[in-house]
C-alpha angles and dihedrals in degrees: 000000000000117000116247114248114253116244132180131202114233116202140156118265091216134054092253114179124165121211113240122229102259095227091049093047091050089053091051097046092045094053134081089258088075124082108216092195100060094018095234140106113283120248090246091068112106124177113001128185113223130209119206129209091212137024111287117256114260094249137114099239129023139136142233109234121219111046094028109240121157118231124196136182125259088243091058093044090050092054090051092046092051090060094045095255098124091080086069094055132074104223125204138174129262119219126195129222089276092058094247124126120259104216094187090071139047133190115231139194116185117236084223126035118201123201107228104216131213144189132294095292095059120119130216140181129180119208111239092210107048102008096241111158115223106197131170112194121214116205134316097052113209143163126223113246094225092063094060104061098092100028135108101162132353144175119249132191092278110009144347133304107219136179122249096263090058094044091052092049091051091053093041092052091050099230104184127218097036133110114217107189128168112234127229109244117215137178095214120031121233098221097078094229128132108218112182096196103037082156112040128184116234128199095032125099112255 
């Protein structure tokens, strides 16, 4: 029996959230990129440039909320790229309050989005309009083995699912402010939910 690949979940240690520029946010929520039912970006949205109202926090992983876009440091992106993982990310620019690009940061959307599952107390809701799965895992966090066969790196609800080589490089380079935790791999999830698209493709028209 083939051994399951090892994956780790990379998340921020802090509750880092960046404030969006109001005019930019209005342009996003007024466009067809925005689902008005679940009030989030549609899965078909690929790379997206973000504009911030304040300077980004000096961290390796944060998000712009709303609309819910992950932002990572150039150091973390370089590690991912070194192992060939950038091909599985839609990468966009980050602009500061002065309208100038911040080259130390990039916005990202995973080409694949994996739902990190949890125990029996987990909660889930699927948007009837765009199909986005909103899932809050209760311990223990886990990933279903069948979702891993075609993956290299993927976006999750709150971070990135990365293979062992990227996880080792993150730890070796000593990037602070990040949790890098191996995930339990299960054949049958403990939450009792049936999720048709545990791995969804982002950045392509449905």
